[in-house]
Every structure is written in structure tokens, then in C-alpha cells.
N, C-alpha and C positions, 0 to 999 in steps of 0.2 A: 381603547381601553379611555375611561375617566375619573383623575385627576383633580381630587381637589389640597391643594396645601403647595404648598413648595418644600419642604424639607424631601426629604432622596426614599425613598422607597428601599423596603426593608422585606428578604428573601429571608426566614427565615423554616426551619426543618427540626422535621421529630419525627421519631424511628423508634418501634416496639418490636418484638415477638412473644409466638405463645409455643411456646414448648413441646412438641408433636401431642399436638393440641388431634387429630388423626391418627387416631389408635391404629388401626390396618395401613398402614401407611404409613406410620410414623413419620410422617413431615411436621414440620413446624410452618404459624401464619408469621409471615412479614405484614407489617403496619406503617406506612407515613402519611406525614401531613407535610402538606407546607405553606405556610399564611405569610401573605406580603399585608406590612402595619399593623399587624392581627386577627384580616382576615382571612382568612381558612378559600384559595385557591384550590390547589390538590392534594385530592388523598387518593390512597389505595390502599387494599385489605388482599392477599393474593397471594395462596399455598406456595411453599417455598420448592423446589424446585430440586435440592438436595433435605442429606438425611445427618440432622444434626445429632453427635451422637452431646450434647451439650449447650445449657441455656445460654453459655458462653458463642457457640459458634452459630445460634439460628437467631442472636440479638448481632451476631460479627455480618455474616451475611447479608439480614436487614437491614444493616448500616451501609453496606458497603450495593445492592440492590437505590435507597433514598442516594447515595453521593452517586449514582448514575442519573437520575431525578434531577438531582438537584444542577446536574453540571448542565443538560436534557434547556431544564427553567431556567440556567444563568443567558443560553446560551437564545433560546426562545423572547427571552423579556430583550435582551438586546438588539436582536434581531428586529422589536419592535418598533424597539426609538422611543419609545416612550420614557424607559425608566430613566431617568438623570444621571444615576449616578451605580451600573450594575460592576465597575471594579472592585470594592467589594467585595470581604469574601463574605459564603455561606455557611449558617449559624447552622450545625448540623445537633441535636442532642442525642443521645444514646442514656439508655438508666443504666443499663448493665458495663460496669466497671474492667473486667477482665476483661472484653470488646470492649472499647475504651482505647483498654493498655496494650493490646494486640494491634490495634490500629496506628497507635501513636509509630508503634514499633516499628508497620509497614511501610510506613509513609514517607522512608525515603528512596523505596524502589516504585510509589505507586506516582505518577502525576493523572494531568490533565487527558494528555493527549490517551493516553494509555486505558481510560475510563470513557471516554469517548468511543476508543475502536470498540470494546464491549457493549458498549448500552446499542451500538450499532447493529452485533450479531440479531 
């Protein structure tokens, strides 16, 4: 990885979903993009495995999938030993206030180890 400058690299994630875009299967689509100092390094668009009953549920699933990706990216970048400071938190943006509220209510029972275990299945 070629890195110019001395400032720390900042990893930011953005997540979104479309509610039941597949009308036959009633499946929603999750999308996420992660940027490193403003440049996109990972992006993804995938049909959700679960049938969401609301936009909030579809956004929540998309945010959970993006959180798993964020944990993996942080570990990957740390293992590369080229990112000077990956100790800082990764910001993950979600545009649905209901999903944000659900995430914050569940934070006390979710930890990085659980996310890693789920993401390796």
C-alpha cells in the first residue's frame, strides 16, 4: 500500500438498503462502501438473506452486515502494519433513524468478538 503524508488514515463506512426491491422473493438489498481518507476501498451490494418486514429492519440488517465488514477491514489493515493508527473507532453511517436507535439499544449486548464469530460462519 502506497501512503503519502504523515496523518493517520481514517476508515469510514456508509450503509444503505432498499426495502423489498425483489418483489417476487420479497428480499431487500444491502449496500455499503468503506473509504480510507476519502477514497473508496471496499464496496458491496448484495441481496439480503432475510425477509425484512419494514424499511427499518432492512436498514438494520444492512448496518449489521457493514459492521462485520468493518471489523474484518480493521483487522486486515492492522495486520498489514501500514496503517499507523487503527486503534480509533470506525465510523459507520446509516440513514435510518429507527435502525440507528435499534443499534444503539443493542450495543450493550454486542461486542467485537461476537461480530467476528458471526462473520466467520
